[in-house]
N, C-alpha and C positions, 0 to 999 in steps of 0.2 A: 213138432209145434209146439214152440209158448204163441199164451197169447195176441203179446205186440205183433206178431205176426202179420193179425187177423185182417182184413181186408171190406172194408165196405162193401164191395160188392160182393162176398162170396157170403151165400145160402148157410144159412149155421139152420137145423135144424135141433129141439129142444125138447127132452126126454117129460118122462112124467114125474119121474121119482127128482127132478133139476127141484120142479116149483113145491113138489113133496120138501126139499132136505133144506130153500131159503126160511118157508115161512111165508108167513103175513106179509104185505105193507109195510106195519111199524117195525118190524120185524130186520134189522143191521143189516143181513146176509139177503136181502129181500132191495137192502137198498143198495151191496154190494154190485148183485148181479141186473137191477136197473143203471149204477155206475159204469159198472163192464160195455153195457151194449152199447149209452149214451159216446161212451171214449173211441168205439169202435166203428160206432153210425154202422151197425146190423141192426137187421131184425130178425126178429127170431120165428124162424117159421113152429108153432104148434101143428100138429097132428091135430085135425078133428079126434083122431083114437082115445088123443092121449091128453084131451081137453073128459071127454067120459069119462075119460078113465079116475081124472081131478073128482068130476062131479061125484063118480061111487064112494068117492075117500071126504068127502067135505071143504074140499082146495080150489074147487072149481076158480072162485074170485079170481085168486091168486092169477092166476092169469089175463081175463077178464079187463084186473085194473094194469094192467100188460099192456092189453093190447087198447083200454080205453087214456091211456100215456103215450103212447105209438109205436112200442121198444118192444112189440110180440102184433103176433098175427096168426089167427087161424086157416090154415091151411087143407085141404083133403086135397092131400096126396092121391095120386094112381099109384092101382096096385100093381105091384113088380112084378113085371110082365115077363123083362127081358131076361135071358139064359142066364147073367153071369151073377143080376142081381135075386134069382131065385137061390142061386148055387148058393150066391155069399150067405143068404139067409139061414140055410141048410146046418152051412157049414158055422155059422154062428146058434141055432138051438144046438146046435151036437158037442158046443166048447161049456154051453151053458150046460148043459144036462153033467158032461161031463165034471168040472169045477166043484159044480156046484150039490153033485151029488144024486138030480135029481132025475126021470123019469125021462124025455125028451117030448115027451106028449106033453108034458107037466108044464116045458118050459112058452114064460107069460112070453105072445106073439108077438104084444109091445118093441118090448126087445127085440127080438128078431127083427126085429122087418124094418132098424133103422138101417140099417147094411144095407137092405137091396133101394128104402127109399133112397137114400143117397144115390149107389150107381146108375139108378133108374136117373133123380135131379140133376146132376153132371151129364148123362148122356140126350136129357137135352137141353143143355148149355148154358149149366155153369161153370164156368171155370174150374168151381172149387166149393168142396163140400162140407162144412165141421159140424158133424155132429158130439151135443150139448149130457154130456150125462152123468148126473150122481153115484152110476153102478161100479163101479169093479172090471167085478164080471165081466157083466154084459160089455163095454168097454173095450180089456181088452179082447172079448170074441169078437164084437164088432173092428179095432185091428187088425187079429188076423186075417178074419173076412175079405176085408178090402186089400191088405196087403196079398194072397192068394190072390185075390181076381189081377191083380195086377192095378188096382188105384191108389196104391195107399201115395203118388204124389198127388192124389186130387181131394182126397177123401182123410183127410183128420180126424181123432176121436181126440175131445175134452171134456176129461171131468173135472169140478166143481168147484175141486183140488189147484186144479192149475189156471181157476182164473182168479178165485178169494185165498184169505186169507181165509180164517174161521179167529182169530185173532187179533191182525189190521187189518189193513183198507186192501184193494184190494191189485190181487198180485200184477205186474206188470215180470213175464219172463221172455 
C-alpha cells in the first residue's frame, strides 16, 4: 500500500518513534508529516500510552502541537483482548526479539501493542487501519503478524520513509 492509497476514512495509528523522528514543529520533517495528514485528510490517532512515552523523552509538545492544529488526536485505546489481537501481539514480540537479539521480555510493549490495536479497531468497525511507524523492525513484525492473522487486506503498515523523503518533499507513492 502506498501512501497515495490512503483514504480519509482510514483509521491511522501513529507510533512514538514517528514523532521523535520528525523533530519539532519548526523542523521540515514535522512540516512534511503535517502536509501528509492534510493531503490525505487523515487524523493521526495517538494512543495515550504513546504520549506518555514522549513525555519521558521530552517531546510530547510535538503531539500537543499536532492536536492543537487538528491533525492528530489522543485516544484511549482498548486493551487488546480479541484472541487474534493477542496472538498478533505475541508474534510481534517474538519477531522483534528474534530480529533485534533481545530477550522477549525486553521488547518494548508499545511496539507490540500496535498489531493488537489495529485488529481491535478493525473489529470495532473501522474498514481499514493504518499503522505509521519509523521502526523498521517493528514495522516488519507488525506486517507479519497481521498477515499471519489474515488481516493484511485491511491493516497496513507505513514507515516514515514510505510517506516522506528526507531530501525532498512528501512522497506520493
